[in-house]
PAFI-952352 format. One record per atom (N, C-alpha, C): residue in one letter; x, y, z. Coordinates in steps of 0.2 Angstrom, whole numbers, plus 5000, padded with zeros to 4 digits. Layout:
N
AXYZ/...
***
This chain:
133
X553655615427/X553355555432/X554155565434/X553955575441/X554655555447/X554655495451/X554755405450/X554955365452/X555155365459/X554955325462/X555455305469/X554855245471/X555655185474/X555555125476/X555755155483/X555355105488/X555555095494/X555455005497/X556054975496/X555954925503/X555554945509/X555054905510/X554754885518/X554354965516/X554455015511/X553955065512/X553355075516/X553155125519/X552655155522/X551955125514/X551355115518/X550855105514/X550055105517/X549555105516/X548955145520/X548455065517/X548155015519/X547854985517/X547354985510/X546955015513/X546655055504/X547055055499/X547555105498/X547855105493/X547955045489/X548254975493/X548354905491/X547954885487/X547354885493/X546854875491/X546454875484/X546454935483/X546354975477/X546754965471/X547554955473/X548154945468/X547754855466/X547854835472/X547554755469/X547154745466/X546654765465/X545854745463/X546254775454/X546354835455/X546654885449/X546954815444/X547454755449/X547654725446/X547554645444/X547154635450/X546754555451/X546154535450/X545754605449/X545054595451/X544754615457/X544254635460/X543854645464/X543854575471/X543954575475/X544054515481/X544354495484/X544854565483/X545554545486/X545554555496/X545854565497/X546054545506/X546254605508/X545854615513/X545954705519/X546654655524/X546854725528/X547454725532/X548154695530/X548054725523/X548954725522/X549354735526/X549354805531/X549754795536/X549954745541/X549454755542/X549554675550/X549654625545/X549354585539/X549954515538/X550454535535/X550654575532/X551254575530/X551854585534/X551754635541/X552054625546/X552354585548/X551654525550/X551754445552/X551954415546/X551854415541/X552254345538/X552454375531/X552954435531/X553354435522/X554054435527/X554454445522/X555354455523/X554954545521/X554754555517/X554754645514/X554154625509/X554154695504/X553954735500/X554054755497/X553854795492/X554254865490/X553754875487/X553354945488/X553355015486/X553255045478/X553155065474/X553455105469/X552855165468/X552955205469/X552555285470/X552955325463/X552555335461/X552555385455/X552055485458/X552455515464/X552655595465/X552055575470/X552155495474/X551655485479/X551255455481/X551155455473/X550555375473/X550655325470/X550455275475/X550755215473/X550655175468/X550755155464/X550955135456/X551055065454/X551455035461/X551854965461/X551954935471/X551754865467/X551854835475/X552254785471/X552454755475/X552554645477/X552954665481/X552554595486/X552654535492/X553154505493/X553654505497/X554554425499/X553854415502/X553754355502/X553554275507/X554254275509/X554554225515/X554754165515/X554654135521/X555254085520/X555153995527/X555554035532/X555754075532/X556154105539/X556854085536/X556954045532/X557754035531/X557954035523/X557953985519/X558253985513/X558154015507/X557154005508/X556654005504/X556254085502/X555954085495/X555854175496/X555354155492/X554854185491/X554454175485/X554054255485/X553954275478/X553754345475/X552854315474/X552554395478/X551754365478/X551554425475/X551254425471/X550654495470/X551054535469/X551454545462/X551754585458/X551154655454/X551154695456/X550654735453/X550754795451/X550554825447/X550854875443/X549754915441/X549654965444/X549155015441/X549055015433/X548755015432/X548754995423/X549055065419/X548555135423/X548955195420/X549955175418/X550055165425/X550855165425/X551155105422/X550755055416/X550854985413/X551654995410/X551754955408/X552354945400/X552954995401/X553255025408/X553455095408/X554255025412/X554354985414/X554554975419/X554654945425/X554254975427/X553954965434/X554054895439/X553454865436/X553654795435/X554354765435/X554554765432/X555454745432/X556054775437/X555854855438/X555954865445/X555854835452/X555054815452/X554854785458/X555354715460/X555154695455/X555354625454/X556354615458/X556754685454/X557154665457/X557454715459/X557254745466/X557254775472/X557054725477/X556554675473/X556254625479/X556954545481/X557254545472/X557654515472/X558254515477/X558554595478/X559054585478/X558854625486/X558354635490/X558354605496/X558354545498/X558054535494/X557954435498/X558454415498/X559154415493/X559954395492/X560054415500/X560154495502/X560254535508/X560054515513/X559454475514/X559354445520/X559554375520/X559854345514/X560154285516/X559854235512/X559254235507/X559154175506/X559454155501/X559354085499/X559854065492/X559354065487/X558554045487/X558154045483/X557654095484/X557454115477/X556954155475/X556254125471/X555754125470/X555354075467/X554654135467/X554254115461/X553754125458/X553454095455/X552654075455/X552454065450/X551854115448/X551654085440/X551154135436/X551054105431/X550254155428/X549754135423/X550254125417/X550454105412/X550354085406/X550554155402/X550254215402/X550454275400/X550954315402/X551054285410/X551754325413/X552354315410/X552354245407/X552954205409/X553754245404/X553654285399/X554354335399/X554254375401/X553754395406/X553954455411/X554454415414/X554354375420/X554854335424/X555354295423/X555454275415/X555854245412/X556454275411/X556354325406/X556654385403/X556854415407/X556354495408/X556554565413/X556654515422/X556354465425/X556254445430/X557054425432/X557354355428/X557754325428/X557654255431/X557154255432/X556854175433/X556954125429/X557154065429/X557154015428/X556553975428/X556253895421/X555753875419/X555853845424/X555453805428/X555553755435/X554853705435/X554653655438/X554253625437/X554153635445/X553553615444/X553353655452/X552553625451/X552253635455/X551553615458/X550953635462/X550453655461/X549953705466/X549253665464/X548953665471/X548453635473/X547653685474/X547253675472/X546953745474/X546553705481/X546353745487/X546053735493/X545253745492/X545053795489/X544653825488/X543953765484/X543353755482/X543253705479/X542853765471/X543053725467/X542853755463/X542153795461/
***
């Protein structure tokens, strides 16, 4: 395994869409590059011998707040520290961009990952669905 991590690395929409489907199930969005170029501070690509095995997005408000979104690791590459390294790279780059805060929300089964491996602190937060159930 030869892993590499690259901030704002090159990627193709189909490979991110496939990684997203493997991480979150079907029904993801297309046109990743177009959206991220417009709306993200950046992203981190993890590659194993050229194959995209991990990806994370860092969105931001253009100022003090950045947000970790869509942390994904290919099923065959999980439990090897790739997700933790993706989040560490995202953290380093958000700090380098001058952000003061890095936010993340997550499902309960990911609590230990983000609080322990990711270094996040628990906080009260809220979320509201804008889609009908």
